[in-house]
C-alpha positions as CSV (number, residue, x, y, z in Angstrom):
1,M,-2.0,-29.9,-31.0
2,A,0.4,-27.6,-29.0
3,K,3.2,-28.9,-27.4
4,V,4.3,-26.8,-24.5
5,L,7.5,-27.5,-22.3
6,V,6.6,-26.6,-18.7
7,I,10.1,-26.2,-16.4
8,H,10.4,-26.4,-12.5
9,G,13.3,-24.1,-11.2
10,A,15.4,-24.5,-8.5
11,G,13.8,-25.6,-5.3
12,M,10.5,-26.7,-6.6
13,N,11.5,-30.3,-5.3
14,M,11.1,-28.5,-2.0
15,R,7.5,-27.4,-2.4
16,G,5.3,-29.0,0.2
17,K,8.0,-29.3,2.3
18,T,9.3,-26.1,3.4
19,Q,7.7,-22.7,3.1
20,V,4.2,-24.1,3.3
21,E,3.0,-20.8,4.6
22,V,4.1,-18.9,1.5
23,F,3.7,-21.7,-1.2
24,G,1.2,-24.3,-0.1
25,K,1.5,-28.2,0.7
26,M,1.6,-29.5,-2.9
27,T,4.5,-31.2,-3.8
28,L,6.2,-31.1,-6.7
29,P,4.8,-34.5,-7.9
30,E,1.2,-33.0,-7.4
31,Y,1.9,-30.0,-9.3
32,D,2.8,-32.1,-12.2
33,E,-0.4,-34.1,-12.2
34,Q,-2.6,-31.2,-11.9
35,I,-0.6,-29.5,-14.9
36,R,-1.4,-32.6,-17.0
37,T,-4.5,-32.6,-15.9
38,Y,-4.8,-29.0,-17.3
39,A,-3.1,-29.9,-20.6
40,Q,-5.5,-32.7,-21.2
41,E,-8.7,-30.5,-20.6
42,L,-7.0,-27.5,-23.1
43,G,-6.2,-30.6,-25.3
44,V,-2.6,-29.8,-25.1
45,T,0.8,-31.8,-24.8
46,V,3.1,-31.0,-22.0
47,E,6.4,-32.0,-21.3
48,I,7.5,-31.4,-17.6
49,F,11.1,-30.6,-16.8
50,H,12.8,-30.0,-13.5
51,S,16.3,-29.1,-12.5
52,N,18.3,-27.2,-9.8
53,I,21.3,-26.6,-12.3
54,E,20.8,-24.0,-14.5
55,G,23.0,-25.0,-17.0
56,E,20.5,-28.2,-17.8
57,V,17.3,-25.9,-17.8
58,I,19.5,-23.7,-20.5
59,N,20.2,-26.4,-22.4
60,R,16.5,-28.3,-22.2
61,L,15.5,-24.7,-23.4
62,Y,17.8,-24.7,-26.3
63,D,16.9,-28.5,-27.4
64,A,13.0,-27.2,-27.3
65,H,14.0,-24.9,-29.7
66,E,15.5,-27.2,-32.0
67,S,12.7,-30.1,-31.5
68,G,9.4,-28.1,-32.3
69,I,8.1,-27.4,-28.7
70,D,5.6,-24.4,-29.5
71,A,5.6,-22.6,-26.3
72,A,7.1,-22.8,-22.6
73,I,6.0,-22.1,-19.0
74,I,8.8,-21.8,-16.7
75,N,8.3,-21.2,-12.9
76,P,11.9,-20.0,-12.4
77,A,12.0,-20.5,-8.6
78,G,15.4,-20.3,-7.5
79,Y,16.3,-18.7,-11.0
80,T,14.1,-15.8,-10.5
81,S,17.0,-13.1,-10.4
82,G,20.2,-13.3,-10.8
83,H,20.5,-15.6,-13.9
84,P,21.4,-13.7,-17.1
85,A,22.2,-16.8,-19.0
86,L,19.1,-18.2,-18.2
87,A,17.2,-15.0,-19.5
88,A,19.4,-14.7,-22.3
89,A,18.5,-18.3,-23.5
90,I,14.7,-17.5,-22.9
91,A,15.2,-14.4,-24.7
92,Q,16.7,-16.4,-28.1
93,V,14.6,-19.1,-28.2
94,G,12.0,-19.4,-31.0
95,F,8.6,-19.6,-29.0
96,P,6.7,-17.6,-26.4
97,T,7.6,-18.4,-23.1
98,A,5.4,-17.0,-20.0
99,E,6.8,-16.8,-16.3
100,L,4.7,-18.3,-13.6
101,H,4.8,-17.6,-9.8
102,V,2.3,-19.8,-7.6
103,S,2.6,-17.2,-4.9
104,N,3.5,-13.1,-5.7
105,P,7.1,-12.6,-5.4
106,A,6.3,-8.7,-5.5
107,K,4.6,-9.3,-2.0
108,R,7.7,-10.9,-0.7
109,G,9.8,-7.9,-2.2
110,V,11.2,-10.1,-5.3
111,V,12.0,-8.7,-8.8
112,S,12.3,-11.0,-11.5
113,D,15.1,-11.0,-14.0
114,I,13.4,-13.6,-16.0
115,A,10.3,-11.5,-16.8
116,R,12.4,-9.2,-18.5
117,S,12.9,-12.1,-21.3
118,T,9.0,-14.1,-21.1
119,R,6.1,-12.9,-23.2
120,C,4.1,-12.6,-19.9
121,V,3.8,-13.3,-16.2
122,I,1.3,-14.9,-14.3
123,A,1.8,-14.8,-10.3
124,G,-0.3,-15.6,-7.4
125,Y,-3.0,-18.0,-8.5
126,G,-1.3,-20.9,-7.0
127,V,-1.5,-24.4,-9.0
128,F,-4.4,-22.7,-10.9
129,G,-1.6,-20.3,-12.5
130,Y,-0.7,-23.4,-14.7
131,Y,-4.4,-23.7,-16.2
132,L,-4.1,-19.8,-16.7
133,A,-0.3,-20.2,-18.3
134,L,-1.2,-23.1,-20.6
135,R,-4.1,-21.2,-22.0
136,G,-2.5,-18.1,-22.5
137,V,0.4,-19.8,-24.2
138,L,-1.9,-22.0,-26.2
139,E,-3.5,-18.4,-27.4
140,L,-0.4,-17.2,-28.7
141,V,0.6,-20.3,-30.3
142,K,-2.5,-20.1,-32.3
143,A,-2.0,-16.5,-33.3
144,N,1.2,-16.9,-34.6
145,K,0.2,-19.7,-36.7
């Protein structure tokens, strides 16, 4: 069974509390519940991690590299641009990483610096984007084995 690390970036703890017109009314715990449901449907083990501190996210990625994680999905949120150390960490790990955005950052004029380091980007599908990302990284893991 593939093991996938799901990372929620800075500010994700505010989902459902602010900017509901952009991101919807779901809270972070509701996201996590839906992600676990998708993972179960796909036969994937997920570990979900959130931090508002960039260094903690970087350390978690490096720990995942050492502990046998097969793939990662990151919703960088507040780390989408201006975080070269995070982008470098993503490029250095030995597993595929997908960037995910619930909304479409390009529609808001945001350009992702993190996307340059990830294998792929999924944006604008709401929480269903996590299903697409899990399915996508599962295929990448299968192709690399």
